N, C-alpha and C positions, 0 to 999 in steps of 0.2 A: 163292838165299843172296846177295842183294844184299838182300833183306830183314830176313834174321839177324843181315849186318853191319850194314843202319841203325839196327836194335834193338838190336843192342848198342853200335853208338857214342852215340845217343839216351840210353839206359840211364846210361852210363858219363858225361855229359855229366849227367844226372839227379846224379847221385850226386856228384859230383864240384860242382854247383851249391849244394848243398842242405849236404857236408861242407866243404867250405872254409871257411865263417867259423869252424866247429868248431875246426880242426886254425890258426888266427890267433888265436889266445890276447893279448888287451888284456895289459900289464906296465900294470896300476897303479901311481899311487904311494903310499911308503909312510903318508906324515902328511899332513896339509895345517888349513888352515883352513875353518872355513865363516862368511861373513862374508855380513852382509845387502846386499843390491845398496843402489846409490847412489838418495839419496832416501828410503827407510824407516829408520825413528827405531826404530834397535833397544834397549829395555830393558834388554836383558840381553846378557852380554859374548860374545863369538866364540866358537867351538866348534871344540873340534881335535877331527879326526878321522881316525882310521887305516884308509886300507884294506886293507891286509893283515891287519886285525881281522877285516874282512869279506871277507874272502875266500871264504869259504863261500857265500855268497850271489848269486844271479845277478846281474850288473851291470842286467840290461834292468828288476828289481824297480825299483829305486831311478831308472834313468834310463830310465822307461816312454814314453816318447816321441820317444827320439834316440837320438844316438849315442854313448858314454861319457866325452868330451871334453866335451861340452854341459853348462854346470850348468842349475841349477835356474832360477835369473831370467831365462834367454835367453828370448829375445821370442818368444813364444806360448806359453810356458810357465805359470811359476810365478812372470810378471811385475805381477805387481801390487801397487805399494810401500804402498797407503792402510793405514795402520795400523789403519784401520776396521775392516777387509777380511781377516778371518779364517776364513772357511765356502764363499766361492766355490772353483772349480776353479782359479783365474789367480791364486790369493792363495800370498804365497811363505810368510807363516807357516804355511800353512794344510797347505805340503808335508814340512816335519816335524813339528806336532803333530797332526795329526792320528789318534787314537787309533781312527776307526772305519776305518784304511785301511792298508794291510799294505804300501805303497808311502812310508808317511813313516818316519819313524826311530819316533813315539812309537808309529807302531801296531804296528809288526811286536818293537819289544822289547816291548810288551804282547802278543801273539800267544804268542809265544817264551817268556815268561817270562825272559824275562834282556837286560842291556842297564840302560843310566840311563832314568829314565820321571818325573825330578821335575827343575825348573827348574837347582838347583846342582850337580848331578849332570851337567848336559854344559855350564852355562855360569857359568864363572870371574866374580867379582862385576867390572863395569868399569873398569878402569885395574887389578886388582888380578891376583892371579897365577892 
């Protein structure tokens, strides 16, 4: 009897541990702007981004190494601001533009065959609208 009760409690705890993160959905902000980190000499304008427009995408696709509130340029992630670094895992540029990675904007848009894949489709001219 005690073994059965202990087994049931263990199963309930395991189910609760696994299911709880699914129940706690994060309300993502509707709109935002992706800005280059300090020290990164951006050659294109800032990118307007809609979380609601990407609601069907699992948060872990983009925020693949941390919390959903963690930014791409956070320390230890894509924090290389060297304008020549477009290929390393730490590259801020590559995080958004790697056509071979489903974790980058461009790679996902290419794979899904929808969404912008050309510079002016995401980046307005600097100083313009």
